C-alpha positions as CSV (number, residue, x, y, z in Angstrom):
1,M,12.2,12.7,-123.0
2,V,11.9,9.9,-120.5
3,Q,8.3,9.0,-119.8
4,P,7.2,9.9,-116.3
5,F,5.6,6.5,-115.9
6,V,7.6,3.4,-115.2
7,D,7.0,-0.3,-115.8
8,P,5.2,-1.5,-112.7
9,N,6.9,-4.9,-113.1
10,D,10.4,-3.4,-113.3
11,P,10.5,0.2,-112.0
12,R,13.8,1.8,-112.7
13,A,15.3,5.3,-112.7
14,P,16.5,6.6,-116.0
15,S,20.2,6.3,-116.9
16,Q,22.4,9.2,-115.8
17,E,22.7,10.3,-119.4
18,E,18.9,10.5,-119.8
19,W,18.6,12.1,-116.4
20,D,21.0,14.9,-117.3
21,R,18.9,15.7,-120.3
22,L,15.6,16.1,-118.4
23,T,14.2,19.5,-117.3
24,P,13.5,20.0,-113.6
25,E,9.7,19.5,-114.2
26,E,10.4,16.2,-116.1
27,R,12.6,15.0,-113.3
28,E,9.9,15.7,-110.7
29,R,7.5,13.6,-112.8
30,V,10.0,10.7,-113.0
31,V,10.6,10.8,-109.3
32,A,6.9,10.8,-108.5
33,S,6.3,7.8,-110.8
34,L,8.9,5.6,-109.1
35,P,7.1,3.6,-106.4
36,D,7.9,4.1,-102.7
37,S,6.5,0.8,-101.5
38,V,7.6,-2.7,-102.5
39,S,6.0,-6.1,-102.5
40,Y,6.6,-9.0,-100.2
41,D,8.5,-10.9,-102.9
42,I,11.2,-8.1,-102.6
43,V,11.0,-7.6,-98.8
44,A,9.9,-10.8,-97.1
45,P,9.1,-10.6,-93.4
46,E,11.3,-12.8,-91.2
47,G,9.9,-12.3,-87.8
48,D,11.1,-10.6,-84.6
49,Q,14.7,-11.6,-84.8
50,H,14.9,-9.9,-88.2
51,R,13.1,-6.8,-87.0
52,E,14.9,-6.4,-83.7
53,A,18.4,-6.7,-85.3
54,K,17.6,-3.9,-87.7
55,A,15.9,-1.7,-85.1
56,S,18.8,-2.0,-82.6
57,T,21.3,-1.3,-85.3
58,L,19.6,1.9,-86.5
59,D,19.0,3.0,-82.9
60,A,22.7,2.6,-81.9
61,L,24.1,4.2,-85.0
62,G,21.6,7.0,-85.0
63,R,22.4,7.9,-81.4
64,F,26.1,7.7,-82.0
65,F,26.3,9.9,-85.1
66,Q,23.9,12.4,-83.5
67,K,26.2,12.5,-80.4
68,I,29.4,13.2,-82.4
69,G,27.5,15.7,-84.7
70,R,28.0,13.9,-88.0
71,R,25.3,14.1,-90.7
72,V,24.6,10.5,-91.6
73,Y,21.4,9.2,-93.3
74,L,20.3,5.9,-91.9
75,S,17.3,3.9,-93.0
76,S,15.8,0.4,-93.3
77,E,13.8,-1.2,-96.1
78,I,13.6,1.9,-98.3
79,A,13.5,1.5,-102.0
80,V,16.9,2.4,-103.6
81,Y,17.2,3.5,-107.3
82,Y,20.5,3.5,-109.0
83,P,20.5,4.8,-112.6
84,D,18.9,2.2,-115.0
85,Q,19.2,-0.5,-112.4
86,P,16.6,-2.7,-110.8
87,R,15.5,-1.3,-107.5
88,F,16.5,-3.0,-104.2
89,V,15.6,-2.6,-100.6
90,P,18.4,-3.1,-98.1
91,D,17.7,-4.1,-94.5
92,V,20.0,-1.3,-93.2
93,L,21.7,1.4,-95.2
94,A,23.9,4.4,-94.3
95,V,25.0,7.4,-96.4
96,L,27.6,9.7,-95.0
97,D,27.6,13.5,-95.0
98,V,24.1,14.1,-96.2
99,E,21.1,15.6,-94.5
100,P,19.4,13.0,-92.4
101,H,15.8,14.1,-93.1
102,E,13.0,11.7,-93.8
103,R,12.8,10.2,-97.2
104,S,10.4,7.8,-98.9
105,K,13.0,6.4,-101.3
106,W,16.6,6.9,-102.3
107,L,17.2,8.1,-105.8
108,V,20.9,8.3,-106.6
109,S,20.5,10.9,-109.4
110,T,18.5,13.2,-107.1
111,E,20.7,12.8,-104.0
112,G,24.0,13.1,-105.9
113,K,25.6,10.0,-104.3
114,G,25.0,6.3,-103.8
115,L,25.0,4.2,-100.6
116,D,28.1,4.0,-98.4
117,F,27.2,1.1,-96.2
118,V,24.7,-1.8,-96.5
119,M,23.8,-4.5,-94.0
120,E,21.5,-7.4,-94.6
121,V,20.1,-9.5,-91.7
122,H,19.6,-13.1,-92.7
123,V,17.2,-15.3,-90.6
124,S,15.4,-17.8,-92.7
125,G,15.0,-16.3,-96.1
126,D,16.8,-16.7,-99.4
127,A,20.5,-17.3,-98.4
128,A,21.7,-17.0,-102.0
129,K,20.2,-13.5,-102.2
130,D,22.3,-12.2,-99.3
131,H,25.5,-14.3,-99.7
132,E,25.8,-14.4,-103.5
133,R,23.5,-12.1,-105.6
134,N,23.8,-9.1,-103.3
135,I,27.6,-9.5,-103.1
136,A,27.8,-9.3,-106.9
137,R,25.2,-6.5,-107.2
138,Y,26.5,-4.2,-104.4
139,A,30.1,-4.5,-105.7
140,A,29.0,-3.7,-109.2
141,L,27.2,-0.6,-107.9
142,G,30.3,0.5,-106.1
143,I,28.9,0.4,-102.5
144,P,32.0,0.6,-100.4
145,E,31.0,-1.8,-97.6
146,Y,28.5,-4.7,-97.3
147,F,27.9,-6.7,-94.1
148,I,25.8,-9.8,-93.6
149,F,24.5,-10.6,-90.1
150,D,23.5,-14.2,-90.2
151,R,21.1,-14.2,-87.2
152,A,20.2,-17.8,-87.5
153,R,23.8,-19.1,-87.4
154,L,25.1,-16.2,-85.3
155,R,27.8,-15.4,-87.8
156,L,29.0,-12.1,-89.3
157,H,30.5,-11.5,-92.8
158,G,32.0,-8.3,-94.1
159,R,33.0,-7.2,-97.6
160,R,34.6,-4.0,-98.8
161,L,35.6,-2.8,-102.2
162,H,39.1,-4.0,-103.3
163,D,41.7,-1.3,-103.2
164,T,43.0,-2.2,-106.7
165,K,40.3,-4.2,-108.4
166,P,37.4,-1.9,-109.4
167,R,33.9,-3.1,-108.5
168,T,35.2,-6.2,-106.7
169,Y,34.7,-7.0,-103.0
170,E,37.3,-8.5,-100.7
171,A,36.5,-10.1,-97.4
172,I,37.0,-8.1,-94.2
173,L,39.0,-10.3,-91.9
174,P,38.1,-10.1,-88.2
175,Q,40.8,-9.1,-85.6
176,G,40.0,-10.6,-82.2
177,G,36.4,-11.1,-83.2
178,R,36.0,-7.5,-84.5
179,F,35.1,-6.6,-88.0
180,T,36.2,-3.0,-88.8
181,S,34.0,-0.8,-90.8
182,R,36.1,1.9,-92.4
183,V,33.0,3.7,-93.6
184,L,31.4,4.0,-90.2
185,G,34.6,4.2,-88.2
186,L,33.3,1.5,-85.9
187,D,33.9,-2.2,-85.1
188,L,31.1,-4.8,-85.5
189,V,31.2,-7.6,-82.9
190,L,28.9,-10.5,-82.1
191,V,28.1,-10.5,-78.4
192,G,26.0,-13.5,-77.6
193,S,23.1,-13.4,-80.0
194,K,23.4,-9.6,-80.6
195,L,25.3,-7.5,-83.1
196,R,27.1,-4.7,-81.3
197,F,29.0,-1.7,-82.6
198,F,32.1,-0.5,-80.8
199,H,33.9,2.8,-80.9
200,G,37.3,1.9,-79.6
201,T,36.8,-0.2,-76.5
202,A,33.3,1.3,-75.8
203,P,30.1,-0.3,-77.1
204,L,27.5,2.0,-78.6
205,E,24.7,2.3,-76.1
206,E,21.4,0.8,-77.1
207,A,17.9,1.9,-76.2
208,D,17.2,-0.7,-73.5
209,E,20.6,0.1,-71.9
210,L,19.8,3.8,-72.0
211,I,16.4,3.3,-70.4
212,G,18.0,1.1,-67.7
213,R,20.6,3.7,-67.0
214,L,18.1,6.5,-66.8
215,T,15.9,4.4,-64.5
216,T,18.8,3.8,-62.2
217,M,19.6,7.5,-62.1
218,I,16.0,8.4,-61.3
219,D,15.9,5.8,-58.6
220,D,19.1,7.2,-57.1
221,L,17.7,10.7,-57.2
222,F,14.6,9.5,-55.3
223,L,16.7,7.7,-52.8
224,K,18.9,10.8,-52.3
225,R,15.8,12.9,-52.0
226,E,14.3,10.6,-49.4
227,T,17.6,10.5,-47.5
228,V,17.7,14.3,-47.5
229,E,14.1,14.6,-46.3
230,R,14.8,12.1,-43.5
231,L,17.9,14.2,-42.4
232,L,15.9,17.4,-42.5
233,E,13.1,15.8,-40.5
234,A,15.6,14.5,-37.9
235,E,17.1,18.0,-37.7
236,R,13.7,19.5,-37.2
237,A,12.9,17.0,-34.5
238,A,16.1,17.7,-32.8
239,T,15.5,21.5,-33.0
240,E,12.0,21.0,-31.6
241,A,13.3,18.8,-28.7
242,E,15.9,21.4,-27.9
243,R,13.3,24.1,-27.9
244,A,11.0,22.0,-25.6
245,A,13.8,21.3,-23.2
246,K,14.6,25.0,-22.9
247,E,10.9,25.8,-22.3
248,A,10.8,23.2,-19.6
249,E,14.0,24.6,-18.1
250,R,12.5,28.1,-18.0
251,A,9.3,26.8,-16.5
252,A,11.2,25.0,-13.8
């Protein structure tokens, strides 16, 4: 039996073989013993540029997949546990065709599948982690696609699993400045200092754009309402003038 308590210095999920031998009660104890939170040496804060890039990505993708009715779990900085592997905490992750309910961690053995898409946002942290160690790690884990948004240098890098070489990444070459994600069915494009997602020729709408569009619609509605009210008032005034003229005519 696997002990329900883990090494706090190196918390890991059991191997798949060990997991398969556990009873449901033992599995629950193992899951409970795996920490949800992580220390700053694993997830180091990198300021507003780091935070905003992740938030806008999750917002745009979440809005898009909800609109087309596809079940996609999206998260940021959640602890991920592959069987008998060191935990890691991606900046952005996506898993297709699973229930998008809230989770405190992603345990592959419990969920039944690993991550489909990972994106790291690099601002000023450890460049070797994103550009070297993560490439080797994510390929070895079989994560289909890995993107790096270098926010400091305004560059985008994409990797996907090689079609014929197992657990090996190949570079995603941009076409006209677009990096195609087969996993998401979207294109990733740098527009100024922002990372944007495109579905065909249409960019995915972001929260500030949606708010701006709704504000414009509300302003237009108020303008139309005021115009209608002025027209009705003018019509009432004309009717009243006509009535007064007839009264004056009868009096005369």
